[in-house]
N, C-alpha and C positions, 0 to 999 in steps of 0.2 A: 565515460561521461557520467556525471553525477545524476542522481535522482533529484527531481525538483518537486516542490510542493507549492501548489497555487495558494493564493491568499484565502480563497473560499475553503480549500481543504484544511488549511492551517486553522481557520476559525472553527470549522467543524470538529477537528481533533481536540482543540482546546475546550470546546463545549462538552465533548464526551468525557474528557479528563476531569473537568469540574464536576460533572454529574456523578462520576465514579468516586470522586473525593480523594484519590491518591494515584500515584504512578508518575512515571517520567515521560511517557509518550506511548506510541504504538509501534509494534513490530509488524513489518510487511514481509511475508515470505512466500515461497512457491513450493508446492508439493505435487507429487504425481496423483492425478485424480481426473475424473470426468471422461467424457467421450473423446476429447481432443488431446488429452495427455497431461496437462498441467493446470493447476488452479491456484489462485491467490489465497493467502491465509493472513488474517489480521488478528492480533492479540495485543492486550495491554502489556506494557513493560514496567515492571517494578524494580528489577535489577538488570542492568545491561550486561551483556556478555563481552569479554575482553576483545573478541574479534569483530564485534559489530561495527558497521559504518553508520554514522549518525548524520542525518540531514535535517536542518532546522529552517523554519520559516515563521517569523512573527511569534516566536515563543513556543511553537509546536515542534516536537521532535519525532522523527521517523527513524526507526532502527532497522537495519537490514543485515542479515548474516551473509558471510562470503559465498556460500553455496547458492543462495537465492539471488545475490547480486549479479551473477552471471546472466540470469534471465531478466533482471530488472534494469540493467545498465541503460541509462538514457531515458528512463520512464518519467513521465510527469504524472503526479498524483493530483487529481482534481476532485472537487465536490460539485455534483450536478443535481438539478431537480428536473425531472421529466414527467410531466403530468402529476399523478399522485405519488410517484416514486422519487426517492432521493437517496443519494449515497455517494461513496467514493468511487471514482472512475479512474482506471489505469490507462493512460495514453502511452502504450508500450511499443516502441519502434521495432522491437525484436519479434513481435507476433507475426506469424505468417498465415495463420488460420485460427478461427474461433468456432466453437460448436454453435448450433442454432439457438440454444437457450442462454448462451453467454456465460456459462459457468466455468468453462475451461478453454484453453488455448494451446497452440502448437508454436514452437519457435523454429 
C-alpha cells in the first residue's frame, strides 16, 4: 500500500521547504533507536536517490528508501496540533507497540 500525505501535512511540508529556501521535499525513514526498537527520521531532500519511492500531495514530496518502506507501508503522514505542540504524526498500521514517550515503536 502507498504512503499517503494529508492536506495538512502537505501544507506544513511546503511551508518548511519555503522557509529553508531550497530542496525537493522531505525524506522519511526508519532507524533502530529508542526503547521500543525503531524511530522515525526526517530530513530534507536536495538530491533524490535512484531507489527512492516518492509520494506527493498538493505539491509536497515525501521520499522513502526501500528499507524504510517495509516499515512505513500503508502509513498516513498527517500534521496535528495538540495544545501547544504541533508536528507531523505517523498513522502507521504496522506498529504493534510504542514506548511511553512516543519516540520509538515496534512492528
